[in-house]
VEXLOKE-115250 format. One line per 5 residues: number of its first residue (from 1); their letters; for each residue y, z, x of C-alpha. Coordinates in Angstrom, 1 decimal, padded with zeros to 4 digits. Each point is the difference from the previous one (the first is absolute). Example, Ala and Ser with C-alpha at 12.3 -4.5 7.8 and 13.67 -1.06 7.14 Angstrom:
2
1	as	-004.5/007.8/012.3 ~ 003.4/-000.7/001.4
***
This chain:
627
1	xxxxx	107.7/017.3/046.0 ~ 002.1/002.7/-001.9 ~ 001.8/-001.2/-003.3 ~ 002.9/002.1/-001.0 ~ -002.0/002.2/-002.2
6	xxxxx	-002.2/001.7/003.0 ~ 003.3/001.5/001.6 ~ -000.1/003.6/-000.2 ~ 002.6/001.6/-001.8 ~ 001.5/001.5/003.3
11	xxxxx	-000.1/-003.1/001.9 ~ 002.3/-002.0/-001.9 ~ 003.7/-001.0/000.9 ~ 001.6/000.9/-003.1 ~ -001.0/004.0/000.1
16	xxxxx	000.9/-000.4/004.1 ~ 003.3/-000.7/-000.7 ~ 000.5/002.6/-002.4 ~ -001.2/002.9/001.9 ~ 002.1/-001.5/002.7
21	xxxxx	003.1/-000.3/-001.9 ~ -001.0/003.3/-001.8 ~ -000.4/002.1/003.4 ~ 003.3/-001.6/001.0 ~ 001.4/001.5/-003.1
26	xxxxx	-001.5/003.3/000.1 ~ 001.6/000.0/003.3 ~ 003.5/-001.1/-000.7 ~ 000.3/002.3/-003.0 ~ -001.4/002.6/001.6
31	xxxxx	002.6/000.4/002.7 ~ 003.1/-000.8/-002.1 ~ -001.5/003.6/-002.7 ~ -000.3/001.7/003.1 ~ 003.7/-000.8/001.7
36	xxxxx	001.0/-000.2/-004.0 ~ -001.4/003.5/-000.4 ~ 001.7/001.4/003.2 ~ 003.7/-001.6/-000.5 ~ -000.1/001.9/-003.9
41	xxxxx	-001.5/003.2/001.8 ~ 002.5/000.0/002.7 ~ 002.8/-000.3/-002.3 ~ -001.0/002.7/-002.3 ~ -000.2/002.2/003.3
46	xxxxx	003.6/-001.2/001.1 ~ 001.2/000.6/-003.5 ~ -001.5/003.6/000.2 ~ 001.2/000.7/003.6 ~ 003.7/-001.0/-001.4
51	xxxxx	000.3/001.9/-002.7 ~ -001.9/003.4/001.7 ~ 003.3/-001.1/002.6 ~ 002.2/-000.1/-002.7 ~ -001.1/003.2/-001.5
56	xxxxx	-000.3/001.8/003.5 ~ 003.9/-000.3/000.2 ~ 000.8/000.9/-003.7 ~ -001.9/003.4/000.7 ~ 001.3/000.2/002.9
61	xxxxx	003.6/-000.7/-001.0 ~ -000.5/002.1/-002.8 ~ -000.7/003.4/001.5 ~ 002.8/-000.4/003.4 ~ 002.5/002.0/-001.7
66	xxxxx	-002.4/002.8/-001.2 ~ -001.4/000.1/003.1 ~ 003.6/000.6/001.9 ~ 000.7/002.5/-001.9 ~ -003.6/001.4/000.5
71	xxxxx	-000.7/-000.3/-004.4 ~ -003.9/000.7/000.3 ~ -000.5/000.4/-003.5 ~ 001.8/-002.9/-000.8 ~ -001.8/-002.2/002.7
76	xxxxx	-003.4/000.8/-001.4 ~ 000.9/-000.4/-003.5 ~ 001.1/-003.7/001.4 ~ -003.4/-000.3/001.6 ~ -001.9/001.0/-003.0
81	xxxxx	001.4/-001.8/-002.7 ~ -000.6/-003.6/002.1 ~ -003.6/001.4/000.8 ~ -000.9/-000.4/-003.2 ~ 000.4/-003.5/-000.7
86	xxxxx	-003.7/-001.5/000.8 ~ 000.3/-002.8/002.1 ~ 001.4/002.7/002.2 ~ -002.9/002.3/001.6 ~ 002.2/002.8/002.0
91	xxxxx	003.6/000.0/001.6 ~ 000.7/002.6/002.8 ~ 002.2/001.1/002.3 ~ -001.3/001.2/003.7 ~ 002.5/001.7/002.5
96	xxxxx	-000.9/-001.3/003.7 ~ -002.1/002.4/000.8 ~ -002.7/-001.5/-002.7 ~ 000.5/002.3/-002.6 ~ 000.5/-000.6/-003.5
101	xxxxx	003.0/001.2/-001.3 ~ 000.0/-001.3/-003.5 ~ -003.1/-002.1/-001.8 ~ -000.4/-001.2/-003.7 ~ -003.7/002.0/000.5
106	xxxxx	001.1/003.8/000.5 ~ -003.4/000.7/001.5 ~ 001.2/-002.6/003.1 ~ 003.4/002.1/000.8 ~ -000.1/001.6/002.5
111	xxxxx	-003.1/-001.3/001.7 ~ 000.4/-001.7/003.7 ~ -001.0/-003.3/001.0 ~ -002.2/-001.5/003.0 ~ 002.1/-002.0/002.3
116	xxxxx	-002.6/-001.3/001.1 ~ -001.4/-001.6/-003.3 ~ -000.2/-003.9/-000.4 ~ 003.2/000.3/-002.6 ~ 002.1/002.0/002.6
121	xxxxx	-001.1/-002.2/003.3 ~ 002.4/-002.9/-000.7 ~ 002.8/002.6/000.6 ~ -001.5/002.3/002.6 ~ -002.2/-001.9/002.2
126	xxxxx	002.2/001.2/003.4 ~ -000.1/003.3/-001.4 ~ 003.5/-000.1/-000.5 ~ 001.2/-001.5/-003.7 ~ 001.5/-003.1/-000.2
131	xxxxx	003.8/000.1/-000.8 ~ -000.2/-003.5/-001.7 ~ -002.8/-002.1/-002.1 ~ -000.1/-003.2/-001.1 ~ -000.1/-000.3/-004.1
136	xxxxx	-003.6/-001.3/000.1 ~ -001.3/002.1/002.6 ~ 000.8/003.0/-002.5 ~ -002.6/-001.6/-002.5 ~ -003.5/001.3/-000.1
141	xxxxx	-002.9/-000.8/-002.6 ~ -003.0/003.0/000.4 ~ -002.4/001.5/-002.5 ~ -000.2/004.2/000.0 ~ -004.0/-001.1/-000.2
146	xxxxx	-001.9/-003.1/-000.9 ~ -000.3/000.5/-003.5 ~ 003.6/000.0/-000.8 ~ 002.5/-002.3/-000.5 ~ 002.3/-001.6/002.9
151	xxxxx	003.1/001.7/000.9 ~ 003.4/-001.7/001.3 ~ 001.9/002.6/001.6 ~ 003.4/-000.2/001.6 ~ 001.7/002.0/002.1
156	xxxxx	004.1/000.5/000.4 ~ 001.4/001.7/002.6 ~ 002.8/002.1/-000.5 ~ 002.9/000.0/002.9 ~ 002.1/002.5/000.9
161	xxxxx	003.6/-000.6/-000.9 ~ 003.4/001.9/001.1 ~ -000.2/002.0/-003.2 ~ -003.5/002.0/000.5 ~ 001.0/000.7/003.5
166	xxxxx	002.9/001.8/-000.5 ~ 000.0/001.4/-003.5 ~ -000.1/004.5/000.7 ~ -003.2/000.0/-003.1 ~ -002.9/-001.7/002.0
171	xxxxx	001.6/-002.0/002.9 ~ -002.5/-002.2/002.2 ~ 000.3/-000.5/003.7 ~ 002.1/-002.8/001.0 ~ -002.4/-001.7/002.0
176	xxxxx	-002.5/000.0/-002.5 ~ -000.7/-003.7/-001.5 ~ -002.1/000.0/-002.2 ~ -000.3/003.1/-002.3 ~ -003.2/-000.5/-002.1
181	xxxxx	-001.3/-003.2/-002.3 ~ -000.2/-000.3/-003.8 ~ -003.5/-001.8/-000.4 ~ -000.6/-001.8/-003.5 ~ -003.8/-001.0/-001.2
186	xxxxx	-000.7/-002.4/-003.0 ~ -003.4/-000.7/-001.4 ~ -001.2/-004.0/000.6 ~ -002.4/000.5/-003.2 ~ 002.2/-002.4/-002.1
191	xxxxx	000.6/-002.6/003.3 ~ -004.0/000.2/000.5 ~ -000.6/-000.1/-003.4 ~ 002.0/-003.4/-000.3 ~ -001.2/-001.4/003.4
196	xxxxx	-003.5/000.8/-000.9 ~ 000.9/-002.0/-003.7 ~ 001.4/-002.7/002.4 ~ -003.1/-000.4/001.9 ~ -002.1/000.0/-003.1
201	xxxxx	001.8/-003.1/-001.5 ~ 000.8/-001.7/002.9 ~ -004.2/000.2/000.5 ~ -000.2/-001.0/-003.9 ~ 002.4/-002.8/001.2
206	xxxxx	-001.6/-001.5/003.1 ~ -003.6/000.0/-002.4 ~ 001.3/-001.9/-002.9 ~ 001.6/-002.7/002.5 ~ -002.7/-000.1/002.1
211	xxxxx	-002.3/-000.5/-002.7 ~ 002.6/-002.9/-001.8 ~ 000.1/-001.3/002.9 ~ -004.1/-000.5/000.2 ~ 000.0/-001.0/-003.3
216	xxxxx	002.7/-002.7/000.5 ~ -001.5/-001.4/003.5 ~ -003.1/000.1/-001.4 ~ 001.3/-002.2/-003.0 ~ 001.8/-002.6/002.2
221	xxxxx	-002.9/000.3/002.7 ~ -002.6/-000.7/-002.4 ~ 002.5/-003.3/-001.6 ~ 001.6/-001.3/003.2 ~ -003.3/000.5/002.4
226	xxxxx	-003.3/001.2/-001.4 ~ -000.2/-002.9/-003.2 ~ 001.1/-003.0/002.9 ~ -002.5/001.1/003.2 ~ -002.6/000.5/-003.2
231	xxxxx	000.7/-003.7/-001.1 ~ 000.2/-001.7/003.5 ~ -003.5/002.1/000.8 ~ -001.2/-001.4/-003.2 ~ 001.0/-003.2/001.0
236	xxxxx	-001.5/000.1/003.9 ~ -003.5/001.5/-001.8 ~ 000.3/-003.4/-002.6 ~ 000.8/-002.3/002.5 ~ -002.7/001.5/002.8
241	xxxxx	-002.8/-000.4/-002.5 ~ 001.0/-003.9/-000.6 ~ 002.8/-000.2/-003.3 ~ 002.7/-001.2/001.9 ~ 001.6/-001.0/-003.4
246	xxxxx	001.1/003.7/-000.1 ~ 004.1/000.1/-000.2 ~ 001.5/002.9/000.3 ~ 002.5/001.0/-003.0 ~ 003.9/000.1/000.9
251	xxxxx	000.4/003.3/001.7 ~ 003.9/000.0/000.1 ~ 002.1/-001.3/002.7 ~ -000.3/003.0/002.6 ~ -002.3/000.0/003.2
256	xxxxx	-003.3/000.3/-002.1 ~ 001.0/-003.0/-002.2 ~ 000.7/-002.0/002.8 ~ -003.2/000.9/001.2 ~ -002.0/-001.1/-003.0
261	xxxxx	002.0/-002.9/-000.2 ~ -000.5/-000.8/003.3 ~ -004.2/000.7/-000.4 ~ 000.3/-002.4/-002.9 ~ 001.4/-002.8/002.0
266	xxxxx	-002.7/000.4/002.8 ~ -002.5/000.3/-002.6 ~ 001.5/-003.7/-001.5 ~ -000.1/-001.2/003.8 ~ -003.2/001.3/001.0
271	xxxxx	-001.8/-001.8/-003.1 ~ 002.5/-003.2/001.0 ~ -001.6/000.9/003.7 ~ -003.5/000.4/-001.2 ~ -000.1/-003.4/-001.9
276	xxxxx	001.5/-001.5/003.4 ~ -002.9/001.3/001.8 ~ -002.3/-001.1/-002.0 ~ 001.8/-003.7/-000.4 ~ -000.1/-000.1/004.1
281	xxxxx	-003.8/001.3/-000.5 ~ -001.2/-002.6/-002.2 ~ 002.3/-003.3/002.4 ~ -002.1/001.6/003.0 ~ -003.3/000.1/-002.2
286	xxxxx	000.8/-003.4/-000.7 ~ 001.0/-000.9/003.5 ~ -003.4/001.1/001.3 ~ -001.8/-001.6/-003.6 ~ 001.4/-002.9/000.7
291	xxxxx	-001.0/-000.2/003.7 ~ -003.9/001.2/-000.8 ~ -000.1/-002.7/-003.5 ~ 001.7/-002.8/002.1 ~ -003.1/000.7/003.1
296	xxxxx	-002.7/-000.2/-002.9 ~ 001.2/-002.4/-002.4 ~ 001.1/-002.3/002.8 ~ -003.2/-001.2/001.2 ~ -001.9/-000.6/-003.7
301	xxxxx	003.0/-002.1/-000.9 ~ -000.3/-002.0/003.2 ~ -004.1/-000.5/-001.0 ~ 001.5/-000.8/-003.7 ~ 002.6/-002.7/001.5
306	xxxxx	-002.4/-001.6/002.4 ~ -002.7/-000.9/-002.6 ~ 002.5/-000.6/-002.5 ~ 001.5/-002.6/002.3 ~ -003.4/-001.1/000.9
311	xxxxx	-000.7/-000.8/-003.4 ~ 002.9/-001.9/-001.4 ~ -001.1/-002.4/002.8 ~ -003.2/000.2/-001.1 ~ 000.5/-000.8/-003.7
316	xxxxx	002.5/-003.0/000.2 ~ -001.6/-001.7/-002.7 ~ 000.6/003.6/-002.3 ~ 003.3/-000.5/-001.1 ~ -000.4/002.8/-002.7
321	xxxxx	-001.5/002.2/002.6 ~ 002.6/-000.8/003.1 ~ 002.4/001.1/-002.5 ~ -001.3/003.4/-000.4 ~ -001.1/000.5/004.1
326	xxxxx	004.1/-001.4/000.4 ~ 000.7/003.2/-002.1 ~ -002.3/002.6/002.1 ~ 001.5/-002.0/003.5 ~ 003.5/000.7/-001.1
331	xxxxx	-000.2/003.7/-001.3 ~ -001.9/000.9/003.0 ~ 002.3/-001.4/002.2 ~ 002.8/001.8/-002.0 ~ -002.3/003.1/000.3
336	xxxxx	000.0/000.1/003.8 ~ 003.3/-000.9/000.2 ~ 000.5/003.4/-001.9 ~ -001.7/002.0/002.3 ~ 001.8/-001.9/002.7
341	xxxxx	002.9/001.3/-001.4 ~ -001.7/003.7/-000.9 ~ -000.9/000.2/004.0 ~ 003.0/-001.2/001.6 ~ 001.5/002.7/-002.8
346	xxxxx	-002.3/003.3/001.3 ~ 000.3/-001.0/003.3 ~ 003.6/-000.3/001.4 ~ 000.1/001.7/002.8 ~ 002.9/000.3/003.1
351	xxxxx	001.3/-002.7/001.1 ~ -001.1/-001.2/003.6 ~ 003.2/-001.3/001.4 ~ 000.3/-001.8/002.8 ~ 003.1/-002.8/001.4
356	xxxxx	-000.5/-003.1/-002.3 ~ 001.6/-003.2/-000.9 ~ 001.1/000.3/-003.5 ~ 000.4/-004.3/-000.5 ~ -003.8/000.3/001.8
361	xxxxx	-001.6/002.6/-002.5 ~ 001.1/-002.4/-002.9 ~ -000.9/-002.9/001.3 ~ -003.2/001.6/-000.4 ~ 000.1/000.9/-002.9
366	xxxxx	001.3/-003.7/-001.5 ~ -002.9/-002.0/002.2 ~ -002.6/002.6/-002.1 ~ 001.2/-001.3/-003.5 ~ 001.5/-003.0/001.2
371	xxxxx	-003.0/-001.9/-002.3 ~ 000.9/002.1/-003.3 ~ 003.7/-001.3/000.2 ~ -001.1/-004.0/000.3 ~ -002.3/000.6/-002.7
376	xxxxx	002.4/001.7/-002.3 ~ 002.8/-003.0/001.4 ~ 002.2/002.6/001.0 ~ 002.7/-000.8/002.3 ~ 000.8/002.3/002.5
381	xxxxx	003.2/000.7/002.0 ~ 000.2/001.9/003.4 ~ 003.1/001.2/001.4 ~ -000.9/001.7/003.6 ~ 002.5/001.4/002.1
386	xxxxx	-001.2/-000.6/002.9 ~ 002.0/002.7/002.1 ~ -001.2/002.9/-001.8 ~ -001.3/003.0/002.6 ~ -003.5/000.9/-000.4
391	xxxxx	-000.6/003.6/-001.8 ~ -002.5/003.0/-000.4 ~ -002.5/-000.4/-002.3 ~ -003.4/-000.9/-001.3 ~ -000.4/-003.8/000.2
396	xxxxx	-003.2/000.1/-002.8 ~ 001.4/002.1/-002.4 ~ 003.7/-001.9/-000.2 ~ -002.8/-003.3/000.2 ~ -001.5/001.7/-003.2
401	xxxxx	003.8/000.6/-001.4 ~ 001.0/-003.5/000.5 ~ -003.4/-001.4/-001.8 ~ 000.5/002.1/-003.0 ~ 003.3/-001.1/-000.7
406	xxxxx	-000.9/-003.5/000.5 ~ -003.1/000.4/-002.1 ~ 002.5/001.5/-002.8 ~ 002.3/-002.4/000.5 ~ -002.3/-002.8/-000.5
411	xxxxx	-001.7/001.5/-003.4 ~ 003.8/000.6/-001.2 ~ 000.8/-004.1/000.5 ~ -003.8/-000.7/-002.0 ~ -000.5/-003.3/-000.9
416	xxxxx	003.1/-001.6/000.5 ~ 001.2/-001.6/003.4 ~ 002.6/002.4/001.7 ~ 001.1/001.6/003.4 ~ 000.0/002.8/001.6
421	xxxxx	002.3/000.8/003.3 ~ -000.5/002.7/002.4 ~ 002.6/000.7/002.6 ~ 000.2/002.7/002.8 ~ 003.4/001.6/001.5
426	xxxxx	001.2/002.2/001.8 ~ 003.1/002.5/-001.6 ~ 002.1/003.0/001.3 ~ 001.3/001.8/-002.8 ~ 001.0/003.9/-000.8
431	xxxxx	-002.7/001.9/-000.9 ~ 002.1/000.5/-003.4 ~ -002.0/-001.8/-002.9 ~ -003.5/-000.6/001.6 ~ -000.8/003.2/001.6
436	xxxxx	-002.7/002.0/-002.4 ~ 000.2/003.9/-000.7 ~ -004.0/000.6/000.1 ~ 000.4/003.4/000.1 ~ 002.2/002.5/-001.4
441	xxxxx	000.0/003.3/-001.0 ~ 001.9/003.2/-001.6 ~ 000.5/002.6/002.3 ~ -002.9/001.9/-000.9 ~ -002.0/-003.1/001.1
446	xxxxx	-000.8/-001.4/-003.4 ~ -000.6/-003.5/000.1 ~ 002.3/-001.8/-002.3 ~ -001.4/-003.5/000.1 ~ -001.1/-001.3/-003.9
451	xxxxx	-002.3/-002.8/000.9 ~ -000.2/-000.1/-004.5 ~ 002.9/-001.6/000.3 ~ 001.2/-002.4/002.5 ~ 002.7/-002.1/001.9
456	xxxxx	-001.5/-003.5/001.0 ~ -003.5/001.3/000.0 ~ 001.8/002.8/002.6 ~ -000.6/004.1/-001.7 ~ 003.3/000.9/-001.2
461	xxxxx	001.6/002.9/001.1 ~ -000.1/002.7/-002.6 ~ 002.5/002.5/-001.1 ~ 000.8/002.5/-003.2 ~ 003.9/-000.4/-001.0
466	xxxxx	001.8/002.1/-002.1 ~ 002.9/-000.6/-001.8 ~ 002.4/002.4/-002.3 ~ -002.5/-002.0/-003.0 ~ -002.8/-001.0/001.4
471	xxxxx	-002.8/000.5/002.2 ~ -002.8/-002.3/001.3 ~ -000.9/-002.2/003.3 ~ 001.4/-002.8/001.9 ~ -001.9/-002.4/002.1
476	xxxxx	001.9/-001.3/003.2 ~ -000.8/-003.4/002.0 ~ -001.5/001.3/003.1 ~ 001.7/-002.8/002.0 ~ 002.2/002.0/001.9
481	xxxxx	004.0/-001.3/-001.2 ~ -001.6/-001.9/-003.2 ~ 002.0/000.7/-003.6 ~ -003.6/-000.5/-002.1 ~ -000.4/003.2/-002.0
486	xxxxx	-001.6/000.6/-003.5 ~ 001.4/002.5/-001.7 ~ -002.2/002.4/-002.7 ~ 003.4/001.0/-001.9 ~ 003.0/-001.3/-001.1
491	xxxxx	002.8/001.1/002.9 ~ 003.7/000.1/-000.1 ~ 001.5/-000.2/003.4 ~ 002.4/002.5/-001.2 ~ -002.1/002.6/-000.4
496	xxxxx	-001.7/002.6/002.5 ~ -003.0/-000.7/001.4 ~ -002.5/001.6/001.6 ~ -002.9/-001.1/001.8 ~ -003.2/002.2/001.0
501	xxxxx	-003.4/-000.5/001.1 ~ -002.6/-001.7/-002.6 ~ -002.5/002.6/000.8 ~ 001.1/003.3/000.8 ~ 004.3/-000.5/-001.2
506	xxxxx	001.3/000.8/003.1 ~ 003.7/-000.9/-000.1 ~ 000.4/-003.2/002.6 ~ 004.1/000.0/-000.5 ~ 001.5/000.7/003.7
511	xxxxx	002.8/002.0/-000.4 ~ 001.3/-000.7/003.1 ~ 000.3/-003.8/-000.2 ~ 002.0/-002.3/-002.1 ~ -000.5/-003.6/-001.0
516	xxxxx	002.2/-002.0/002.1 ~ 000.6/-002.9/-002.4 ~ 001.0/002.2/-002.9 ~ -000.1/003.7/001.0 ~ -002.1/001.2/-002.1
521	xxxxx	-003.1/002.5/000.6 ~ -003.2/-001.3/002.4 ~ -003.5/000.3/-000.4 ~ -001.8/000.5/003.2 ~ -004.2/-000.7/000.3
526	xxxxx	-001.7/000.7/003.1 ~ -002.0/-002.9/001.4 ~ -003.0/001.5/002.5 ~ 000.1/-001.2/004.0 ~ 003.7/-001.6/-001.0
531	xxxxx	002.8/002.3/-001.7 ~ 001.5/-000.3/-002.8 ~ 001.1/-002.3/-002.8 ~ 003.1/000.6/-002.0 ~ 001.6/-001.5/-002.6
536	xxxxx	003.4/-000.2/-003.0 ~ -001.7/002.6/-002.3 ~ 001.9/-001.1/-002.9 ~ -001.4/-003.6/000.3 ~ 003.8/-001.5/-000.4
541	xxxxx	-000.9/-001.9/003.5 ~ -002.6/-001.2/001.9 ~ 000.6/001.7/003.3 ~ -002.7/001.7/002.3 ~ -000.4/001.4/003.0
546	xxxxx	-002.4/-000.1/002.2 ~ 000.6/001.1/003.7 ~ -003.3/-000.4/002.0 ~ -000.3/-003.5/-001.8 ~ 004.0/-001.4/000.6
551	xxxxx	000.0/002.2/003.5 ~ -003.2/-003.0/001.3 ~ 002.7/-002.2/-000.8 ~ -001.2/-003.9/-001.4 ~ -003.3/-001.1/-000.5
556	xxxxx	-001.8/-003.1/001.5 ~ -002.7/-001.3/-001.9 ~ -002.4/-003.6/-000.5 ~ 000.7/-001.2/-003.3 ~ -002.4/-001.6/-001.9
561	xxxxx	000.4/-002.4/-003.0 ~ -002.8/-001.1/-002.8 ~ 001.5/-001.7/-002.7 ~ -001.8/-002.2/-002.6 ~ 001.5/-002.1/-003.5
566	xxxxx	-002.8/001.6/-002.3 ~ 000.2/001.6/-003.0 ~ 001.4/003.1/001.0 ~ -000.2/003.4/-000.4 ~ 002.0/002.0/-003.2
571	xxxxx	002.0/003.1/-000.1 ~ -002.0/002.1/-001.5 ~ -003.0/-000.6/002.3 ~ 001.7/-000.5/003.2 ~ 000.5/004.0/001.2
576	xxxxx	-003.7/000.2/-000.9 ~ -001.4/-002.7/002.3 ~ -001.0/001.7/002.8 ~ -001.8/002.8/-001.4 ~ -004.2/000.0/000.3
581	xxxxx	-001.7/-002.0/-002.5 ~ 003.1/-001.5/-002.2 ~ -000.6/-003.6/-000.3 ~ 002.1/-003.0/-001.6 ~ -002.8/-002.4/000.0
586	xxxxx	-002.6/001.5/-002.6 ~ -003.3/-000.2/001.2 ~ 000.4/-002.2/002.9 ~ 001.7/003.5/001.9 ~ -000.7/002.7/001.4
591	xxxxx	003.3/001.5/000.3 ~ -000.6/001.2/003.1 ~ 001.3/-002.6/002.4 ~ 003.8/001.1/000.0 ~ -001.1/003.5/000.2
596	xxxxx	-001.7/-000.9/003.5 ~ 003.2/-001.4/000.8 ~ 002.0/002.5/-000.1 ~ -002.0/002.7/001.4 ~ -000.2/-002.3/002.9
601	xxxxx	003.5/-000.8/000.4 ~ 000.6/004.1/-000.9 ~ -002.0/001.0/002.8 ~ 002.6/-002.2/002.5 ~ 002.6/001.7/-001.4
606	xxxxx	001.2/-003.7/-001.6 ~ 001.0/-000.3/-002.9 ~ -000.9/-002.6/-003.0 ~ 002.7/-001.1/-002.8 ~ -000.8/-002.8/-002.5
611	xxxxx	002.1/-001.9/-001.9 ~ -000.8/-002.2/-003.0 ~ 001.1/-001.9/-003.1 ~ -002.3/-001.2/-002.5 ~ -001.1/-003.5/000.5
616	xxxxx	002.7/-000.7/002.2 ~ -001.9/001.7/003.2 ~ -001.2/003.5/002.3 ~ 001.6/000.9/003.4 ~ -001.9/002.6/001.8
621	xxxxx	001.8/001.1/003.1 ~ -001.2/002.0/002.5 ~ 001.6/002.3/002.6 ~ -001.9/000.9/003.2 ~ 002.1/002.2/002.7
626	xx	000.0/-001.2/003.5 ~ -001.7/002.2/002.7
***
């Protein structure tokens, strides 16, 4: 696997971003500079055109009276004076035949212009001069030769006036419209110099701007992208080589920062999942080991028990040896019970259901342990409902449940005489308060059940809880409609509470719903195949809604109660009794009996509850659904 250091310099995402943004900046600044230079050039030329037109009108007005009185020397002197300006290349007056009459350049006087030339084409396109010409069409920019400076020329027609046509000195025909024209040529050397200066300035501005922008972009891309990406890649490399304890430092509150936090959260959850898988694998291995050990040890133990019992009969006259043999027999029988429990735990299978009579199943179980009840001087009270309907269940497994519960009651009563009551009844109640939520997930399909914290032996629903002051976890009773909860942090019911997935931190608040009791926020959990469970997220009340269960109406159950007046179970042990290998009997118990009972009842979609008080007794209540 390639590490980050092996990635080529030109393949890094930061460099590609700099190139992409830099290239875009060059295009934008280049286009801006081009149009800016063009705009400035157009403004300068427009200003020169205005100046040239004003100058042409000034020359025309200055020579008007001299022309009326045919003062040629005065006209030439005026043109010579104006032509001395360095910005003016030439000023000349032409007659309508194209002959140069007056000019600041004396060598040009008397020359004829070619009417077919490009400069004359605008007026003589149809072999006759135009009588009127727009001002912009009077302008022309040209060069005398390829190496010369550009010139701007403007022509100004000299129109026939009444005074010109009636004057006796040099009268013109009345039908003549244009008598000649004034041609003024200005040098554009200074204008071109200014345009070139503007181009160089814009080019330098573009280069400086692009360079500065590249450095600024490079700085921020390195800081905001390159460094966080390097850290993320380093973290993935560390995890790839097995370092699951690597934590990415805080990368800020942007997307990469949230990605880093999600990565750290993911690694933490991966470690938790890995531990759960290890635990599950251990449990699976334990099951296989239990089956193998039970099979291999059961036969030798049978031999030990047989021969020790045989020796016990032959040594009646040796009390000391009989005492030792009694210990062997007792411990061997205890070992067989442990192995039997291991086999029952390891071989839990899918129930083989059929239509059975619960009262008949309980009667068979009582017949099996009847002798133990008599030997322990325990009074048995039966209260069977003879009208119970038959249920679909596994008769052998339910018989095992009854036997295990009765044996526990016998052990709880001990040597003192006591009473065991067993009762059956029929119950039709609302599913609220009795239906277990066996599966719960967030929208990203993460399992929300937590086997580490339980309510009455049932895995709780673990959610992440946040308030303005604290954050932690809340455990919710998986029984639908229950008000039991355990908060890992102090909760002020006036605070705003947010609930999210305990694994991915995805919010579970449904903003489209409100609590039907307090109008507060509502959390929403997915129950695969059974819709959604909703509940009050402010925990001000115990409101919950599960449309899938509620729509099915009331539930009918067969209820089995087994109670005794034995030693009872303390509150601190009450929620642990269904866990495998937990026992309150010390060496006399295997800790597997009640876990097997819970597994069988759960496989029948039933519920088992326990109520107990120390030195007063215990009652186990089993509900098996009809049908």
